[in-house]
C-alpha positions as a printed NumPy array, in Angstrom:
array([[ -0.005,  -0.17 ,  -0.186],
       [  1.536,   3.541,  -0.75 ],
       [  2.055,   6.146,   1.648],
       [ -0.062,   9.604,   1.514],
       [ -1.998,  12.05 ,   3.007],
       [ -1.346,  11.082,   6.806],
       [  0.619,   8.298,   6.597],
       [  4.097,   7.399,   7.188],
       [  6.7  ,   5.035,   7.123],
       [  9.345,   2.729,   9.086],
       [ 11.872,   2.358,   6.947],
       [ 14.75 ,   4.309,   7.191],
       [ 15.282,   7.42 ,   4.768],
       [ 18.198,   7.254,   2.27 ],
       [ 19.089,  11.201,   2.17 ],
       [ 20.797,  12.071,  -0.909],
       [ 20.183,  11.682,  -4.737],
       [ 20.098,   7.807,  -4.55 ],
       [ 17.176,   5.907,  -6.329],
       [ 15.652,   5.131,  -2.643],
       [ 15.44 ,   8.228,  -1.769],
       [ 12.329,  10.62 ,  -1.541],
       [ 11.336,  11.98 ,  -4.577],
       [ 13.883,  10.33 ,  -6.934],
       [ 13.34 ,   8.254,  -9.98 ],
       [ 13.635,   4.412,  -9.43 ],
       [ 14.682,   2.374, -12.387],
       [ 11.854,   2.053, -14.383],
       [ 11.062,   0.144, -17.728],
       [ 12.199,  -3.512, -16.442],
       [ 10.879,  -6.562, -16.984],
       [  9.74 ,  -6.868, -13.345],
       [  8.28 ,  -3.471, -13.688],
       [  6.134,  -4.409, -16.74 ],
       [  5.312,  -7.755, -14.574],
       [  4.131,  -5.709, -11.963],
       [  1.837,  -3.704, -13.943],
       [ -1.911,  -3.302, -13.153],
       [ -4.098,  -4.088, -15.439],
       [ -4.666,  -1.75 , -18.51 ],
       [ -8.429,  -1.426, -17.279],
       [ -9.577,  -0.727, -13.88 ],
       [-12.761,  -0.086, -11.738],
       [-14.387,   1.792,  -9.257],
       [-17.595,   0.866,  -6.596],
       [-18.85 ,   3.066,  -4.138],
       [-19.003,   0.974,  -1.304],
       [-20.828,   3.609,   1.125],
       [-21.497,   7.131,   1.805],
       [-19.2  ,   7.539,   5.127],
       [-20.517,  11.068,   6.004],
       [-22.875,  13.743,   4.497],
       [-23.555,  17.514,   5.442],
       [-19.884,  18.667,   5.417],
       [-18.86 ,  22.406,   4.677],
       [-16.471,  23.217,   2.183],
       [-14.465,  20.163,   3.03 ],
       [-10.317,  20.209,   1.859],
       [ -8.074,  18.153,   3.938],
       [ -8.424,  14.813,   5.297],
       [ -6.561,  12.621,   7.688],
       [ -7.614,   9.278,   9.119],
       [ -6.941,   8.487,  12.732],
       [ -5.558,   5.376,  13.598],
       [ -9.041,   4.127,  15.53 ],
       [-10.897,   4.519,  12.101],
       [-11.965,   8.118,  12.832],
       [-11.233,  10.736,  10.114],
       [-10.249,  14.499,  10.608],
       [-11.626,  16.502,   8.067],
       [-10.326,  20.326,   7.527],
       [-13.185,  22.686,   6.794],
       [-11.793,  25.529,   4.402],
       [-14.165,  28.455,   4.84 ],
       [-15.397,  27.701,   8.481],
       [-11.769,  27.446,   9.811],
       [-12.38 ,  24.465,  11.892],
       [-11.047,  20.309,  11.956],
       [-14.453,  18.27 ,  12.01 ],
       [-14.358,  14.894,  13.358],
       [-15.821,  11.785,  11.256],
       [-16.826,   8.535,  12.974],
       [-15.71 ,   5.685,  10.698],
       [-18.582,   3.786,  10.955],
       [-21.784,   5.783,  11.9  ],
       [-20.18 ,   8.904,   9.585],
       [-21.688,  10.822,  12.762],
       [-19.569,  14.391,  13.158],
       [-18.478,  16.388,  15.779],
       [-16.159,  19.128,  15.966],
       [-12.507,  18.132,  16.765],
       [-11.784,  21.897,  16.906],
       [-11.319,  25.275,  15.731],
       [ -8.113,  26.744,  14.222],
       [ -7.585,  30.204,  15.272],
       [ -6.107,  33.098,  12.686],
       [ -7.793,  31.393,   9.349],
       [ -8.096,  33.824,   6.55 ],
       [-10.518,  32.212,   4.055],
       [-10.815,  34.48 ,   1.477],
       [-10.599,  33.336,  -2.116],
       [ -8.874,  30.109,  -2.537],
       [ -7.338,  30.359,   1.091],
       [ -8.31 ,  28.971,   4.323],
       [ -7.845,  25.846,   6.063],
       [ -6.466,  23.478,   3.409],
       [ -4.448,  20.279,   3.883],
       [ -3.81 ,  17.803,   7.058],
       [ -1.349,  15.31 ,   7.907],
       [ -0.641,  13.057,  11.056],
       [  2.785,  13.276,  12.714],
       [  4.905,  10.18 ,  11.808],
       [  4.874,  10.035,  15.488],
       [  1.343,  10.291,  16.19 ],
       [  1.264,   7.347,  18.437],
       [  3.195,   8.726,  20.991],
       [  3.199,  12.534,  20.37 ],
       [ -0.715,  12.792,  18.977],
       [  0.38 ,  15.85 ,  16.728],
       [ -2.246,  16.775,  13.962],
       [ -0.587,  19.347,  11.105],
       [ -2.508,  21.614,   9.465],
       [ -1.484,  24.049,   6.327],
       [ -3.522,  27.374,   6.407],
       [ -3.92 ,  30.6  ,   5.213],
       [ -3.685,  33.779,   7.681],
       [ -4.232,  37.5  ,   6.875],
       [ -0.147,  37.653,   6.228],
       [  0.797,  34.217,   4.723],
       [  0.248,  30.696,   4.35 ],
       [  1.68 ,  28.467,   6.887],
       [  1.814,  24.903,   8.875],
       [  0.934,  24.54 ,  12.313],
       [  0.817,  21.53 ,  14.681],
       [ -1.791,  20.739,  17.501],
       [ -2.264,  18.188,  19.994],
       [ -5.117,  15.851,  19.769],
       [ -6.899,  14.567,  22.53 ],
       [ -9.585,  12.041,  22.186],
       [-10.947,  12.06 ,  25.563],
       [-11.623,  15.554,  25.632],
       [-15.223,  16.693,  24.556],
       [-16.008,  18.171,  21.254],
       [-14.654,  21.2  ,  20.145],
       [-11.992,  21.129,  22.54 ],
       [-10.011,  17.811,  21.197],
       [ -7.086,  20.324,  19.369],
       [ -4.635,  22.283,  21.272],
       [ -3.746,  25.984,  19.97 ],
       [ -1.872,  25.726,  16.936],
       [  1.702,  25.789,  17.329],
       [  3.647,  27.378,  14.089],
       [  6.231,  24.53 ,  12.415],
       [  6.7  ,  27.084,   9.37 ],
       [  5.503,  30.369,   8.105],
       [  6.065,  33.045,   5.439],
       [  4.559,  31.37 ,   2.213],
       [  3.242,  33.577,  -0.204],
       [ -0.955,  34.044,  -0.256],
       [ -2.655,  35.162,  -2.649],
       [ -6.697,  35.202,  -3.465],
       [ -6.038,  32.263,  -5.856],
       [ -3.194,  29.537,  -5.99 ],
       [ -2.431,  29.151,  -2.379],
       [ -0.98 ,  25.366,  -2.999],
       [ -2.305,  23.78 ,   0.496],
       [ -1.461,  19.624,   0.226],
       [  0.75 ,  18.392,   2.837],
       [  1.786,  14.763,   3.245],
       [  4.864,  12.766,   5.152],
       [  6.685,  10.817,   2.714],
       [  8.687,   7.391,   3.679],
       [ 11.464,   9.447,   4.898],
       [  9.181,  10.931,   7.645],
       [  9.858,  14.673,   6.619],
       [  7.22 ,  16.981,   6.049],
       [  6.312,  17.811,   1.958],
       [  4.214,  20.841,   1.511],
       [  2.718,  22.023,  -2.223],
       [  2.748,  25.735,  -2.651],
       [  1.084,  27.718,  -5.29 ],
       [  2.519,  30.626,  -7.03 ],
       [ -0.525,  33.31 ,  -5.726],
       [ -1.006,  34.143,  -9.372],
       [  2.583,  36.073,  -9.281],
       [  4.141,  33.578, -12.282],
       [  7.763,  34.706, -11.584],
       [  7.672,  33.27 ,  -8.185],
       [  7.799,  29.903,  -9.902],
       [ 11.089,  29.911, -11.276],
       [ 12.605,  32.22 ,  -8.117],
       [ 14.485,  29.737,  -6.181],
       [ 14.503,  32.421,  -3.373],
       [ 10.551,  32.43 ,  -3.166],
       [  8.254,  29.63 ,  -1.182],
       [  5.857,  30.107,  -4.158],
       [  5.004,  27.842,  -6.788],
       [  7.019,  24.757,  -5.019],
       [  6.807,  21.463,  -3.533],
       [  9.032,  22.01 ,  -0.015],
       [ 10.472,  19.709,   2.194],
       [ 11.38 ,  19.866,   5.887],
       [ 11.408,  18.217,   8.962],
       [  8.392,  17.864,  11.187],
       [  9.992,  20.978,  13.189],
       [  9.921,  23.123,  10.015],
       [ 13.576,  22.814,   9.529],
       [ 15.156,  22.132,   5.972],
       [ 15.525,  18.299,   5.584],
       [ 19.224,  16.349,   5.026],
       [ 19.709,  15.758,   1.277],
       [ 17.702,  18.979,  -0.049],
       [ 18.96 ,  20.563,  -3.096],
       [ 20.238,  23.429,  -1.125],
       [ 21.162,  22.598,   2.766],
       [ 19.61 ,  25.796,   3.866],
       [ 16.497,  25.725,   1.766],
       [ 13.299,  24.01 ,   2.276],
       [ 12.871,  23.989,  -1.54 ],
       [ 12.653,  20.453,  -3.118],
       [ 11.151,  21.018,  -6.61 ],
       [ 10.301,  24.326,  -8.417],
       [  8.572,  25.726, -11.623],
       [  5.071,  24.478, -10.329],
       [  1.821,  26.626, -11.11 ],
       [ -0.03 ,  25.137,  -7.849],
       [  0.389,  21.803,  -6.813],
       [ -2.76 ,  20.063,  -4.82 ],
       [ -1.984,  16.544,  -4.856],
       [  0.872,  14.605,  -3.209],
       [  1.329,  10.65 ,  -3.248],
       [  4.195,   7.836,  -2.959],
       [  3.838,   4.556,  -4.823],
       [  5.6  ,   1.397,  -3.283],
       [  8.776,   2.277,  -4.513],
       [  9.155,   5.711,  -2.654],
       [  8.395,   7.747,  -5.987],
       [  6.914,  11.122,  -5.285],
       [  3.832,  12.128,  -7.322],
       [  2.066,  15.726,  -7.764],
       [ -1.162,  16.716,  -9.09 ],
       [ -0.904,  20.187, -10.63 ],
       [ -3.567,  22.767, -11.817],
       [ -2.95 ,  24.24 , -15.56 ],
       [ -4.056,  27.495, -16.454],
       [ -6.068,  27.457, -19.624],
       [ -4.726,  24.264, -21.898],
       [ -3.327,  21.546, -19.56 ],
       [ -3.529,  19.932, -15.864],
       [ -0.517,  17.602, -14.972],
       [  0.355,  14.636, -13.2  ],
       [  4.108,  14.825, -12.465],
       [  6.855,  12.367, -11.218],
       [  8.824,  14.58 ,  -8.447],
       [ 12.3  ,  14.609,  -8.683],
       [ 15.012,  16.536,  -6.568],
       [ 15.666,  19.931,  -7.645],
       [ 13.193,  19.354, -10.49 ],
       [ 12.085,  22.139, -12.942],
       [  8.664,  21.726, -13.836],
       [  8.546,  24.663, -16.338],
       [  5.962,  27.04 , -15.175],
       [  5.337,  29.735, -16.331],
       [  7.769,  29.051, -19.545],
       [  5.441,  25.783, -20.407],
       [  1.959,  24.278, -19.632],
       [  2.051,  20.857, -19.882],
       [  5.027,  19.011, -22.209],
       [  7.929,  21.511, -22.764],
       [  8.467,  19.966, -26.371],
       [ 12.259,  20.292, -25.698],
       [ 12.173,  23.889, -24.647],
       [ 14.499,  24.318, -21.758],
       [ 15.663,  21.91 , -18.897],
       [ 12.122,  21.348, -17.612],
       [ 10.636,  17.937, -16.529],
       [  7.528,  16.829, -18.392],
       [  4.43 ,  15.951, -16.651],
       [  3.865,  11.771, -16.761],
       [  0.268,  12.392, -17.841],
       [ -1.672,  15.858, -18.937],
       [ -5.581,  16.767, -19.321],
       [ -7.567,  19.557, -20.378],
       [ -8.37 ,  21.747, -17.741],
       [-12.385,  20.946, -18.569],
       [-11.652,  17.135, -18.115],
       [ -9.365,  17.2  , -15.024],
       [ -8.622,  20.795, -12.606],
       [ -6.889,  17.836, -10.17 ],
       [ -6.929,  18.4  ,  -6.568],
       [ -5.811,  15.255,  -4.195],
       [ -4.246,  12.031,  -5.257],
       [ -3.553,   8.638,  -3.716],
       [ -1.971,   5.62 ,  -5.056],
       [ -3.7  ,   2.469,  -4.228],
       [ -3.234,  -1.075,  -6.311],
       [ -0.788,  -0.17 ,  -8.731],
       [ -2.566,   3.329, -10.063],
       [ -2.2  ,   6.906,  -9.234],
       [ -5.894,   8.075,  -8.668],
       [ -6.746,  11.821,  -9.066],
       [ -9.783,  13.928,  -7.888],
       [-11.356,  16.237, -10.479],
       [-12.807,  19.611,  -9.724],
       [-13.859,  20.901, -12.798],
       [-13.701,  17.74 , -14.357],
       [-15.895,  16.143, -11.73 ],
       [-14.344,  12.798, -11.64 ],
       [-12.09 ,  10.408, -10.536],
       [ -8.877,   9.611, -12.746],
       [ -7.301,   6.023, -12.784],
       [ -3.517,   6.437, -14.434],
       [ -2.048,   2.541, -13.817],
       [  2.228,   2.682, -13.439],
       [  4.825,   0.387, -14.41 ],
       [  7.789,   1.639, -12.71 ],
       [  7.571,   5.427, -12.722],
       [  5.524,   5.684, -16.105],
       [  1.916,   4.755, -17.128],
       [  1.142,   1.612, -18.677],
       [ -2.163,   2.152, -20.279],
       [ -4.297,   5.25 , -21.099],
       [ -5.673,   6.838, -17.659],
       [ -9.334,   6.102, -17.17 ],
       [-12.404,   8.291, -15.509],
       [-14.886,   7.079, -13.401],
       [-17.52 ,   8.601, -11.169],
       [-18.281,  11.328, -13.774],
       [-20.664,  13.591, -13.19 ],
       [-22.002,  11.543, -10.218],
       [-20.813,  13.238,  -7.23 ],
       [-20.097,  16.694,  -8.344],
       [-16.598,  18.113,  -7.891],
       [-13.743,  16.018,  -5.939],
       [-11.502,  17.369,  -3.926],
       [ -9.57 ,  14.737,  -2.049],
       [ -8.452,  11.041,  -2.059],
       [ -6.975,   9.415,   0.491],
       [ -5.943,   5.575,   0.964],
       [ -8.355,   3.928,   3.456],
       [ -5.71 ,   0.524,   2.966],
       [ -4.989,  -2.107,   0.553],
       [ -7.893,  -1.364,  -2.268],
       [-10.236,   1.26 ,  -0.979],
       [ -9.939,   5.004,  -1.096],
       [-11.693,   7.988,   0.43 ],
       [-12.842,  10.232,  -1.809],
       [-14.128,  13.974,  -0.603],
       [-16.686,  15.725,  -2.844],
       [-16.536,  19.398,  -2.823],
       [-19.781,  21.235,  -3.825],
       [-19.878,  23.692,  -0.83 ],
       [-16.987,  25.788,  -1.432],
       [-18.862,  28.576,  -3.49 ],
       [-17.682,  27.159,  -7.351],
       [-20.121,  23.734,  -7.226],
       [-24.02 ,  22.872,  -7.408],
       [-24.489,  21.702,  -3.95 ],
       [-27.672,  19.223,  -3.548],
       [-28.913,  18.095,  -0.292],
       [-26.259,  15.841,   1.313],
       [-23.34 ,  17.715,   0.009],
       [-20.495,  17.632,   0.922],
       [-19.827,  14.015,   1.263],
       [-17.153,  11.438,   2.075],
       [-17.669,   8.337,  -0.098],
       [-15.552,   4.938,   0.414],
       [-14.951,   3.425,  -2.79 ],
       [-13.085,   0.052,  -3.785],
       [-10.886,   0.045,  -6.799],
       [ -8.843,  -2.172,  -8.848]])
């Protein structure tokens, strides 16, 4: 099973640029990789609706006991969903959230040492920046008081009315990865001194991680427009989804110090410059991708404008067959996908964020079985 969202691995990290290091491409295209490829055609079955009536849900973090923590972007609070009954209660507010535009309370992740430290990490927009903070979770406390006051882990990420990024995840190396946007200021993406339009890699305390391209910087990759999804496959490769502008949305295989082209190129570079091409690209009307997960040998990508769940089967670091779309238009905009273990995923809809057309019961968390 892949590691993503709130997950972590007990495997030791291998810092630096070797093929086992986080974000580095492992050898692909071998006979063994081809034989392990998933079937060309997959399937998606909705097992159940876990919860309904959520307000502007964004990030999701599964708790070890089976409950789910969900970030409400516009409300600035974290909601707890009972994994069995679907009943919701407030875990606690996140003070200081500014939900203007595309900002607000966004990504969630659990500490890789959650069993001992009980820390929940959140990415959110304030009046001055985007930042990451941690909060201690206490299941014994009453609803609304289960989270401590936020303790800032990392601050100073540029904010804007649009393109605030927001996805966070702990990798197999137990480092924290943060997807940011360029806030509509395109030049930030190519400026390695800026934190906008990047994937950042840091320790759980917010310091530059060992093995980063620059020892004094948290920047891991650059040239991104608005990173929305982060996930690792079983070979520790980092995948990321990204909003395009008018032409191409992207799924990228992220490598250390890689330049992903924005704003010089959107989608494939066609040989222009020293840019990393996307592994797959879609017209913006078909995707507008957000969260991703890896399960059963495929990347699963939520589509907002596209209102569908995309499947990209993998053989090593490359697609093994054409992408497939599922749930097209059935549940509206899809924001987040998180592994539920084995062949199951949690899928979060996003009709109540001001850009959808909410119906009775929106927004929802679905449990789906995939192959």
